[in-house]
C-alpha positions as CSV (number, residue, x, y, z in Angstrom):
1,M,-20.1,-10.0,-14.1
2,R,-21.4,-8.5,-10.9
3,I,-24.4,-6.2,-11.3
4,A,-26.1,-3.6,-9.0
5,Y,-29.5,-2.0,-9.0
6,S,-30.7,1.3,-7.5
7,V,-32.7,1.3,-4.3
8,E,-35.9,2.2,-6.1
9,T,-35.5,-0.7,-8.5
10,V,-34.8,-3.1,-5.8
11,R,-37.8,-2.0,-3.8
12,T,-40.1,-2.3,-6.8
13,A,-38.9,-5.8,-7.5
14,E,-39.3,-6.8,-3.8
15,R,-42.9,-5.6,-3.8
16,E,-43.6,-7.5,-7.0
17,L,-42.0,-10.7,-5.7
18,M,-43.8,-10.4,-2.3
19,D,-47.2,-10.2,-4.2
20,R,-46.4,-13.6,-5.7
21,L,-45.3,-15.3,-2.5
22,P,-47.0,-16.1,0.8
23,D,-46.6,-13.5,3.5
24,G,-43.2,-13.5,5.2
25,V,-41.5,-15.9,2.8
26,L,-39.1,-13.2,1.4
27,M,-37.9,-12.2,4.9
28,Q,-37.4,-15.8,5.9
29,R,-35.3,-16.4,2.8
30,A,-33.1,-13.4,3.7
31,A,-32.9,-14.5,7.4
32,A,-31.9,-18.0,6.4
33,G,-29.0,-16.7,4.2
34,L,-28.0,-14.2,6.9
35,A,-27.9,-16.9,9.6
36,A,-25.9,-19.3,7.3
37,A,-23.3,-16.6,6.8
38,C,-23.1,-15.9,10.5
39,V,-22.6,-19.6,11.2
40,D,-19.7,-19.7,8.8
41,L,-18.1,-16.8,10.5
42,L,-18.6,-18.2,14.0
43,R,-17.1,-21.5,12.9
44,R,-14.0,-19.7,11.8
45,R,-13.8,-18.2,15.2
46,G,-14.0,-21.6,16.8
47,R,-17.7,-22.4,17.7
48,V,-21.4,-21.8,17.0
49,Y,-22.8,-23.5,20.1
50,G,-22.2,-21.1,23.1
51,A,-21.1,-18.2,20.9
52,R,-22.2,-14.8,22.0
53,V,-24.2,-12.9,19.4
54,V,-25.6,-9.4,19.7
55,L,-28.3,-8.1,17.3
56,L,-28.5,-4.3,16.8
57,V,-32.1,-3.9,15.7
58,G,-33.7,-0.9,14.0
59,S,-37.3,-0.3,13.0
60,G,-37.1,-1.5,9.4
61,D,-37.1,-4.8,7.6
62,N,-33.4,-5.2,8.2
63,G,-34.1,-5.3,11.9
64,G,-36.7,-8.1,11.1
65,D,-34.1,-10.0,9.1
66,A,-31.6,-9.7,12.0
67,L,-34.2,-11.0,14.5
68,Y,-35.3,-14.0,12.5
69,A,-31.6,-14.8,11.8
70,G,-30.9,-14.5,15.5
71,A,-33.7,-17.0,16.2
72,R,-32.1,-19.5,13.9
73,L,-28.7,-19.0,15.6
74,A,-30.3,-19.4,19.0
75,R,-31.8,-22.7,17.9
76,R,-28.2,-23.8,17.1
77,G,-27.1,-23.1,20.7
78,A,-25.7,-19.6,20.3
79,G,-26.5,-17.1,23.1
80,V,-28.3,-14.3,21.3
81,A,-29.3,-10.9,22.7
82,A,-31.1,-8.1,20.9
83,V,-30.5,-4.4,21.4
84,L,-33.6,-2.5,20.2
85,L,-32.8,1.0,18.9
86,N,-36.5,1.8,18.6
87,P,-38.4,-0.7,20.8
88,G,-41.8,0.5,19.9
89,R,-41.2,-0.1,16.2
90,A,-39.2,-3.4,16.2
91,H,-40.5,-6.2,14.0
92,A,-43.1,-8.0,16.1
93,G,-42.9,-11.3,14.3
94,G,-39.1,-11.3,14.5
95,L,-39.2,-10.5,18.2
96,A,-41.5,-13.3,18.9
97,A,-39.4,-15.8,16.9
98,L,-36.2,-14.7,18.8
99,V,-37.8,-15.0,22.2
100,G,-39.5,-18.3,21.3
101,S,-36.1,-19.7,20.2
102,G,-34.4,-18.9,23.5
103,G,-32.9,-15.5,22.6
104,R,-33.4,-12.5,24.8
105,V,-34.2,-8.8,24.4
106,L,-32.3,-6.4,26.5
107,D,-34.5,-4.4,28.8
108,S,-33.8,-1.0,30.2
109,S,-32.0,-2.5,33.2
110,S,-29.4,-4.2,31.0
111,D,-26.3,-2.4,29.8
112,P,-25.8,-3.0,26.0
113,F,-22.2,-1.9,26.2
114,D,-21.3,-4.7,28.6
115,V,-23.0,-7.2,26.3
116,L,-21.3,-5.8,23.2
117,A,-17.9,-5.9,24.9
118,A,-18.3,-9.7,25.4
119,A,-19.8,-10.5,22.0
120,D,-18.2,-12.8,19.4
121,L,-20.4,-11.6,16.6
122,V,-22.6,-8.4,16.1
123,V,-25.3,-8.3,13.5
124,D,-25.9,-4.7,12.3
125,G,-29.6,-4.4,11.5
126,I,-30.0,-0.8,12.5
127,T,-31.0,0.8,9.1
128,G,-31.9,-0.5,5.7
129,I,-31.0,0.4,2.1
130,G,-33.2,3.5,2.3
131,G,-31.2,5.0,5.1
132,R,-29.7,8.4,4.4
133,G,-27.6,11.0,6.2
134,G,-25.6,8.7,8.5
135,L,-26.5,7.1,11.8
136,R,-29.0,8.9,14.1
137,P,-27.3,10.3,17.2
138,D,-28.9,7.7,19.5
139,A,-27.4,4.9,17.4
140,V,-23.8,6.3,17.3
141,P,-22.7,5.1,20.8
142,V,-23.9,1.6,20.2
143,A,-22.3,1.4,16.8
144,R,-19.0,2.7,18.2
145,A,-19.2,0.1,20.9
146,A,-19.8,-2.7,18.4
147,R,-16.9,-1.6,16.3
148,G,-14.6,-1.2,19.3
149,S,-15.3,-4.7,20.6
150,G,-13.4,-7.7,19.4
151,A,-16.5,-9.1,17.7
152,V,-17.0,-9.7,14.0
153,V,-19.5,-7.2,12.7
154,V,-21.9,-8.5,10.0
155,A,-24.1,-5.9,8.2
156,V,-27.6,-6.8,7.0
157,D,-27.8,-5.8,3.4
158,L,-25.5,-2.7,3.9
159,P,-23.7,-1.2,6.8
160,S,-25.9,1.3,8.7
161,G,-25.1,4.9,7.9
162,V,-23.9,4.4,4.3
163,E,-26.1,5.3,1.4
164,A,-27.0,2.3,-0.7
165,G,-27.9,4.1,-3.9
166,S,-24.9,6.4,-4.3
167,G,-22.0,4.9,-2.3
168,E,-21.8,8.1,-0.2
169,V,-21.1,8.2,3.5
170,V,-22.7,11.3,5.0
171,G,-22.1,11.3,8.7
172,E,-21.1,8.4,10.9
173,A,-21.5,4.8,9.8
174,L,-20.8,1.4,11.2
175,R,-17.9,-0.3,9.4
176,A,-18.6,-4.0,8.9
177,D,-16.2,-7.0,8.5
178,A,-18.8,-8.7,6.3
179,T,-22.0,-7.7,4.6
180,V,-24.8,-10.1,3.6
181,T,-26.9,-8.6,0.9
182,F,-30.1,-10.0,-0.7
183,G,-31.2,-10.5,-4.3
184,T,-28.6,-8.2,-5.9
185,Y,-25.7,-5.9,-5.2
186,K,-26.5,-2.2,-4.6
187,P,-24.2,0.6,-5.7
188,G,-22.9,1.2,-2.2
189,H,-21.3,-2.3,-2.3
190,L,-19.2,-1.4,-5.2
191,I,-18.4,2.4,-5.0
192,D,-16.2,4.2,-2.5
193,P,-16.4,5.6,0.1
194,A,-19.2,3.1,1.0
195,R,-17.3,0.2,-0.3
196,E,-14.7,0.7,2.4
197,Y,-17.3,0.0,5.0
198,V,-18.9,-3.3,3.6
199,G,-16.0,-5.7,4.1
200,A,-16.4,-9.1,2.4
201,V,-19.8,-9.2,0.6
202,R,-22.0,-12.4,0.4
203,L,-24.9,-12.2,-2.1
204,V,-27.9,-14.3,-1.0
205,D,-30.3,-15.4,-3.7
206,I,-33.9,-14.7,-2.6
207,G,-35.5,-15.1,-6.0
208,L,-35.3,-11.4,-6.9
209,G,-33.5,-12.0,-10.3
210,A,-36.8,-13.1,-11.9
211,V,-38.4,-9.6,-11.4
212,L,-35.4,-7.3,-11.8
213,P,-34.9,-5.4,-15.1
214,S,-32.5,-6.8,-17.6
215,V,-30.3,-3.7,-17.5
216,P,-28.7,-2.9,-14.2
217,E,-27.5,0.5,-12.9
218,L,-23.9,-0.6,-12.4
219,E,-21.8,-3.5,-13.6
220,A,-18.4,-4.8,-12.6
221,L,-16.5,-6.8,-15.2
222,Q,-14.7,-10.0,-14.3
223,H,-11.9,-12.0,-16.0
224,A,-14.2,-13.8,-18.4
225,D,-16.0,-10.6,-19.4
226,V,-12.7,-8.8,-20.1
227,A,-11.3,-11.8,-22.0
228,R,-14.2,-11.6,-24.4
229,L,-13.4,-8.0,-25.1
230,L,-9.6,-8.3,-25.6
231,P,-8.5,-7.5,-29.2
232,V,-6.5,-10.6,-30.3
233,P,-4.6,-10.5,-33.6
234,T,-5.4,-13.0,-36.3
235,G,-3.3,-14.5,-39.1
236,E,-4.4,-11.5,-41.3
237,S,-3.3,-8.9,-38.8
238,D,-0.7,-6.2,-39.6
239,K,0.3,-3.2,-37.5
240,Y,-2.6,-1.2,-38.9
241,R,-5.2,-3.8,-38.3
242,R,-3.9,-4.2,-34.8
243,G,-4.2,-0.4,-34.3
244,V,-1.8,2.5,-34.5
245,V,-2.2,4.9,-31.6
246,G,-0.9,8.4,-31.6
247,V,0.5,9.8,-28.3
248,V,0.7,13.5,-27.7
249,A,2.4,13.8,-24.3
250,G,5.4,15.0,-22.4
251,S,7.2,18.3,-22.3
252,A,10.7,19.6,-21.4
253,R,9.6,19.5,-17.8
254,Y,7.9,16.1,-17.9
255,P,9.5,13.9,-20.5
256,G,8.9,10.8,-18.4
257,A,5.1,11.2,-19.0
258,A,5.7,10.6,-22.7
259,V,7.8,7.5,-22.0
260,L,5.2,6.0,-19.6
261,A,2.3,6.7,-22.0
262,V,4.1,5.1,-24.8
263,A,5.0,2.1,-22.6
264,G,1.3,1.7,-21.7
265,A,0.4,1.8,-25.4
266,L,3.0,-0.7,-26.5
267,H,2.3,-3.1,-23.6
268,G,-1.4,-2.7,-24.3
269,G,-1.1,-4.4,-27.7
270,A,-0.8,-1.5,-30.1
271,G,0.4,-2.5,-33.6
272,A,2.4,0.7,-33.6
273,V,2.8,3.9,-31.6
274,R,3.3,7.4,-33.2
275,Y,4.7,9.8,-30.6
276,V,4.3,13.6,-31.2
277,G,6.0,16.0,-28.8
278,P,9.3,17.4,-27.5
279,A,10.3,14.2,-25.6
280,G,11.1,12.2,-28.8
281,D,14.8,11.5,-27.7
282,A,13.7,10.1,-24.4
283,V,11.0,7.9,-26.0
284,I,13.3,6.5,-28.7
285,A,16.0,5.8,-26.1
286,R,13.6,3.6,-24.2
287,F,11.4,2.3,-27.1
288,P,13.2,2.4,-30.4
289,E,10.2,1.0,-32.3
290,T,8.2,4.1,-31.7
291,L,7.5,6.3,-34.7
292,V,8.5,9.9,-33.6
293,H,7.3,13.1,-35.1
294,A,7.9,16.7,-34.1
295,G,4.3,17.7,-34.7
296,P,1.7,18.9,-35.1
297,P,-0.5,15.8,-34.7
298,A,-2.4,16.5,-37.9
299,K,0.8,16.0,-39.8
300,A,2.2,13.0,-37.9
301,G,0.7,10.3,-40.1
302,R,-2.1,7.7,-39.9
303,V,-3.4,6.8,-36.5
304,Q,-6.6,5.0,-35.4
305,A,-6.8,6.8,-32.1
306,W,-5.1,9.7,-30.2
307,V,-4.0,9.9,-26.6
308,V,-3.4,13.5,-25.6
309,G,-2.4,15.2,-22.4
310,P,-0.1,13.3,-20.0
311,G,2.7,15.7,-18.9
312,L,1.9,18.0,-21.8
313,G,2.2,21.2,-19.8
314,D,1.5,24.1,-22.2
315,E,2.6,22.2,-25.3
316,P,0.1,22.3,-28.2
317,G,-1.7,19.3,-29.6
318,V,-5.1,19.1,-27.8
319,R,-6.9,21.1,-30.4
320,D,-5.6,19.1,-33.3
321,A,-6.5,15.8,-31.6
322,V,-10.0,17.0,-30.8
323,A,-10.5,18.2,-34.4
324,S,-9.5,14.8,-35.8
325,D,-12.0,12.2,-37.0
326,V,-10.7,9.3,-34.9
327,P,-11.3,8.3,-31.3
328,V,-9.5,10.5,-28.8
329,L,-8.5,10.0,-25.1
330,I,-7.9,13.2,-23.2
331,D,-6.0,13.0,-19.9
332,A,-4.2,15.2,-17.4
333,D,-3.0,18.5,-18.9
334,G,-5.2,18.0,-21.9
335,L,-8.3,18.4,-19.6
336,R,-7.3,21.9,-18.5
337,G,-9.6,24.4,-20.1
338,L,-11.2,21.8,-22.2
339,D,-13.9,23.2,-24.5
340,A,-17.1,21.2,-23.8
341,G,-18.7,22.5,-27.0
342,A,-15.8,21.2,-29.1
343,V,-16.0,17.8,-27.4
344,R,-19.7,17.6,-27.9
345,A,-19.4,18.5,-31.6
346,R,-17.1,15.5,-32.3
347,T,-18.5,12.7,-34.4
348,A,-15.8,10.2,-33.3
349,P,-15.7,8.8,-29.7
350,T,-14.1,10.8,-26.9
351,L,-12.9,9.4,-23.6
352,L,-12.0,11.7,-20.8
353,T,-9.9,10.2,-18.0
354,P,-9.8,12.7,-15.0
355,H,-8.8,12.0,-11.4
356,A,-11.0,13.5,-8.7
357,G,-9.1,16.9,-8.8
358,E,-9.4,17.2,-12.5
359,A,-13.0,16.2,-12.4
360,A,-13.7,18.8,-9.8
361,A,-12.1,21.5,-12.0
362,L,-14.1,20.4,-15.0
363,L,-17.3,20.6,-12.9
364,G,-16.4,23.7,-11.0
365,V,-16.9,22.0,-7.6
366,P,-14.6,21.2,-4.7
367,R,-12.6,18.0,-5.0
368,E,-14.2,16.7,-1.8
369,E,-17.6,16.8,-3.5
370,V,-16.4,14.5,-6.3
371,E,-14.7,12.1,-3.9
372,A,-17.8,11.9,-1.7
373,G,-20.2,11.4,-4.6
374,R,-18.3,9.6,-7.4
375,L,-21.3,8.2,-9.2
376,A,-23.0,11.6,-9.4
377,A,-19.8,13.2,-10.6
378,V,-19.1,10.8,-13.4
379,R,-22.7,11.0,-14.7
380,E,-22.6,14.8,-14.6
381,L,-19.3,14.9,-16.5
382,T,-20.7,12.5,-19.2
383,A,-23.8,14.6,-19.6
384,R,-21.9,17.9,-19.7
385,Y,-19.3,16.8,-22.3
386,G,-21.2,14.3,-24.3
387,A,-18.2,11.9,-23.9
388,T,-17.4,8.7,-22.2
389,V,-15.7,9.4,-18.8
390,L,-13.3,7.3,-16.9
391,L,-13.1,8.7,-13.4
392,K,-10.0,7.5,-11.7
393,G,-9.6,7.0,-8.0
394,S,-10.2,4.6,-5.2
395,T,-13.0,3.1,-7.3
396,T,-12.6,3.8,-11.0
397,L,-15.9,4.4,-12.8
398,V,-16.6,4.4,-16.5
399,A,-19.8,6.1,-17.8
400,S,-21.0,6.3,-21.3
401,P,-23.1,9.2,-22.8
402,A,-25.6,6.5,-23.9
403,T,-27.9,6.7,-20.9
404,A,-29.1,3.1,-21.3
405,D,-25.5,1.8,-20.6
406,P,-24.9,0.8,-17.0
407,V,-22.0,2.6,-15.3
408,R,-19.0,0.3,-15.0
409,V,-17.1,-0.1,-11.8
410,N,-13.5,-1.5,-11.9
411,P,-13.0,-4.2,-9.3
412,T,-9.2,-4.5,-9.6
413,G,-8.1,-1.2,-8.3
414,T,-5.4,-1.1,-5.6
415,P,-3.9,1.7,-3.5
416,W,-0.5,0.8,-5.0
417,L,-1.7,2.6,-8.1
418,A,-1.4,5.9,-6.1
419,T,2.0,6.6,-7.6
420,A,3.3,9.2,-9.9
421,G,2.9,8.3,-13.6
422,S,0.5,5.4,-13.2
423,G,-2.2,7.4,-14.9
424,D,0.1,8.0,-17.9
425,V,0.5,4.2,-18.3
426,L,-3.3,3.8,-18.1
427,S,-3.8,6.4,-20.8
428,G,-1.4,4.7,-23.2
429,L,-2.9,1.3,-22.5
430,T,-6.5,2.5,-23.0
431,G,-5.5,4.4,-26.1
432,S,-4.1,1.2,-27.7
433,L,-7.5,-0.5,-27.0
434,L,-9.3,2.4,-28.7
435,A,-7.0,2.1,-31.7
436,A,-7.7,-1.6,-31.9
437,G,-11.4,-0.9,-32.3
438,L,-12.9,-1.2,-28.9
439,T,-15.6,1.3,-28.0
440,A,-14.7,4.1,-25.6
441,R,-16.7,2.4,-22.8
442,D,-15.1,-1.0,-23.4
443,A,-11.6,0.4,-23.8
444,G,-11.8,2.4,-20.6
445,S,-13.2,-0.6,-18.7
446,V,-10.7,-3.1,-20.0
447,G,-7.8,-0.7,-19.6
448,A,-8.7,0.0,-16.0
449,Y,-9.1,-3.7,-15.3
450,L,-5.7,-4.7,-16.8
451,H,-4.0,-1.7,-15.1
452,G,-5.3,-2.8,-11.7
453,L,-4.2,-6.4,-12.2
454,A,-0.8,-5.3,-13.3
455,A,-0.4,-3.1,-10.2
456,R,-1.4,-5.9,-7.9
457,A,1.0,-8.3,-9.6
458,A,3.9,-5.8,-9.6
459,A,3.3,-4.7,-6.0
460,Q,2.7,-8.0,-4.1
461,G,2.7,-6.0,-0.9
462,A,5.6,-3.7,-1.7
463,P,5.9,-0.2,-3.3
464,V,5.9,0.0,-7.0
465,S,6.6,2.7,-9.7
466,A,4.6,3.5,-12.8
467,E,7.3,1.8,-14.8
468,D,6.8,-1.4,-12.8
469,V,3.1,-1.3,-13.5
470,G,3.7,-0.8,-17.2
471,A,6.1,-3.7,-17.3
472,A,3.5,-5.9,-15.6
473,L,0.8,-5.3,-18.1
474,R,1.9,-8.2,-20.3
475,G,1.4,-10.6,-17.5
476,A,-2.0,-9.1,-16.7
477,W,-3.0,-9.5,-20.3
478,R,-1.9,-13.1,-20.4
479,D,-3.7,-14.0,-17.2
480,V,-7.0,-12.6,-18.5
481,S,-6.5,-14.2,-21.9
482,R,-6.5,-17.6,-20.4
483,E,-10.2,-17.2,-19.6
484,A,-11.0,-16.7,-23.4
């Protein structure tokens, strides 16, 4: 499992660790890890000795890390030049180490753009994890020149201009090919839009784990974590013990949504699926094992969880599902006009699964605000509705109303999921996990993880449909199960 901590938590832990160590040790650990990563990247490009390295140095500790790492590279024979964005505030010890190792600092007579144009590798140490509001105007031309060169750009801790604590990018930022971060991941490494700027991330252990809290701010499940959560039938299992999920979806206009939601539920391991709605003929034609009922949901029979909303249009059903005493997943049309009071009054778990547009409507804000600040949006939705929220999108987030629970970030998402109907498949899949007894938080996290894996397997670099993704769920489930 990958975990991330807030900027404030990281800074507190760094101060505590520095109090225990001799002066400068923590920065030297960071610089050693940064230099090692740069050496690996330079070797892939053909050489370390004689390679041309440019350091973009700001006034904070990230600039110091870059300077000390540059000194190590210079001692290995690289030609290292430092561009100081704020010469009067550059790290004095780092500057002395660089010059003493044979590196050079560009003076006012040198053109940094010529040096950047010839670079093999650029180290971005302009701003640190506390930077906010994008790059300062004086740093923008240099950052653009670095990105426009043929050099590999390596960010120190986080690309300059992105916000470490929220994943937001407000203003211009320097997009990195790789990021070397220290001690722990930060939210900006895992959440878009910042995640799009970090490139490949290498985590360097500097001893911070000993002083960080046991509960992180974010966590990203991996195969072994998901495998432990998968509901696997035993010899005593029957369809009810495996979970019966009710699906209220589809309409005369969108019968396919019902078919896709049922597909997700069946491929997601449900013992049985009860379908309620006007698309029964289409569902039975594709999945004859489905138990079809005309409605209303309250009269459809026993279920352990409801999925309500995909392609529902103006068909009824949401109110009955919300009034039930079993877990409910509400998606798509079910979210329109959703009564926050009714959701908060429920005693059984509720899982809302909006995309950015639906989340914006629930919050009464522009869609762009949700997309720019995904972490803030999912937390606000959770607080407002008293429900677990799975916010779909370029990075899917799952937040629980239990404030002690870290927000979960799904690492398997892929742009191939941006296809009509894929969310219907996810709803059915996640509903089956709810019916099997997983908590809303675990069901949402596991569902999103399997959904992403299935899309990757189905796509393999080519367009896919939602039906392809549904069909690939079995393989994704099998792949994860091997870790158990």
